[in-house]
N, C-alpha and C positions, 0 to 999 in steps of 0.2 A: 787231808784230814785223817787223823788217827782214828781207826775203828776196828772192831772185831769183824772178821770175814768168815763165811762158811767155807769149810774144807773137810774132805773126808778121805782118810787113808784106807788102803786096801785091807780087808779082813779075810784072812785065810780060812778061819774056822770060827764057829760060834757054838757055845755049849751052855744050855740052861742049867743053872745051879738051883734055882727055885722059881717056880711059876705055878700059880693056882688061879682061882677065879677072881682075885682082886686085881686092881690096876697096876700094882707095883710088882716088878719081877727083878731077878738077879741073875746075871749071866757073866760068862767070861768070853772075851774075844782074843783071838790070836792075830795081832796087827803087824803089818809090814810098813816100814817107812818108804815113801815114794822117793826120798832123797838118797836112800841106800838100798836099792832093790836087791842087791846081792848079799846084804847083811842078814843077820838072824832076825826072825820075827820075835815079837815079845807079847806077853800076856797082859791084858788089862781087864779089871773087874768093872762091870757096869751095872748100876742100879737103873732100871727102866722106870720112869715116872712121868706121867702125863702133864705135870705142872700143877700149879695152884694159883688161886686168886685171893687177894687180901683186900678187905674193905676198911679204910681208915675213916671212921665217921666222926666228924667234928661239928658240934652244935654252934648256934649263933653266939654263945658266950665263950667260945674257944675252949670248950671242954671236949675231951676225946673219949669215945666209948672204948673201954678196954675189957678184956676178959682175963680172968685168972684161971689157968687150966693146967692140970697135971699132965706131964709128958714122960711116959715110962722110960724110953731109951736114955734120957738125960737124968732121970730121977730128980726132977725139978717141977715146981709149979711156976709157970711163966706168966708174965704179963704179955698178953697177945691181943691181936685184933681179930674180928670175925674173918675166917678164911676157910677155904675148902679146896679139895682136889678137883681138877678139871677132868672128871671121870666120864663125861659123855663125849664120845668122839665128835670133833668138829664144833663143839660148843664154844662160843665166844667167851673168853675169860671174864669180860665185864658182866655177862649174865651169871657167871658163877659167883662173882663178888656180890651182885644184887641178891642172889638166892641165899648166900651164906649170911648176909646181914639180916635178912628176914628170918631165916631159920634159927640162927644162934642168938640173935639179940632182939628179935621181934621189932625191927626197925626198917624203914624205907627211906630213900633219899630222892630229892627232886633233881639234884645235880651230881654228876659223876665226872671226875677228871682223872685221866690216866697219869700217874706219877712217874712210874718207872717199871721196866721189866728187866730182871736179872737172872742169871744162872746161879742156882743155890750152891752147888759144889761140883763144877764141871770136870774135875779130875776123876770123879767116880760116878756122877749122876747126871742124867738128862733132865733133871727137874728144873723148871723155870718158874719164877715167881712173878706175878703181875700185880702191882700195887695200885690201888685206886683210892682217890679222895672222894668221900661221900658227904654232901652238904645238903641243907634244906631237909632236915630229918623230921620224921613223924613216926608214930607208932604203927605197927603192921602186925598182922596175924601170922603166926608160924604155920598156919594151915594144918595139914595132917602129918607134918614132919614130927617125928618122935626122937628125943634125945636119948642116946644110949652110951654106956661105958663112961669114958672120961668126959664126954660132952654133957652127960647128965649131972656132972658135978661142977659145971662152969659157974663162976661168980662174975657177975657183970658189975663194973665200976666205972664211974665217970671221973676223969683226971684232967685238971687244967693242962693245956698244952705245954706251958712253960715248965710245969713240974715234971711232965713226961720227958721233955728235952733234958732237963737237969739230971733225971734218973739215967737216961741213956749215956750222957757225957760222963757221969760219975761211975758207970759200970754196974749200977744196981739193976738195970733193965737190959737183958742180954739176948732176947729173942732177935734173930737177925732181921726178919721182915719188919719188926717194930722199929729197931734201930735205924734201918735203912729208910723207912717211911718218914720217921721223925726228922732225920737229918736232911732228907730230900725236901720236906716241907720247909725246914729252916732255910735251906739254900734258896728255894723259890721265893720265900718271903723277903730274904735279904736282897734279892735281885728285883723285887717288885712284881713278881709273876703271880 
């Protein structure tokens, strides 16, 4: 069966380019190929990232809870799902998705289904996304969580799933986790899962 497999090539040296108190760091590794041990080593830039969890909340009428959020690096306001960084060492990504749904959308779910986990951009980053379907929705308190910066400007919208799928297929909705989740749900539905 075709599958991705763990593998680690030798690193001769590692240099931090940026590291501070936040969970994301940037470094350079000098790597050597185990298939050419006498060849030259080569430099690779690495974004260290602990990963993220995404909550795809769908109500009983097949409407999807979406957020409209500004993302400065892309200079865009994206249609997104509640999501957050797995910034507590050892925390289960499902717990992150549960927390983010509550904090960003003031919602809770009775049923959670793991949809898929993927590497965001493995050529430069160690960031992995864990996508979960949340069903059986109800209102929940945000608790003492306070929204800051871009989060304070979130707009919550309910979108029929079919409209969201059309938007992804037409290229109007381009956030990668949203597109992947919507297409994964479509594939699961087509297979009766």
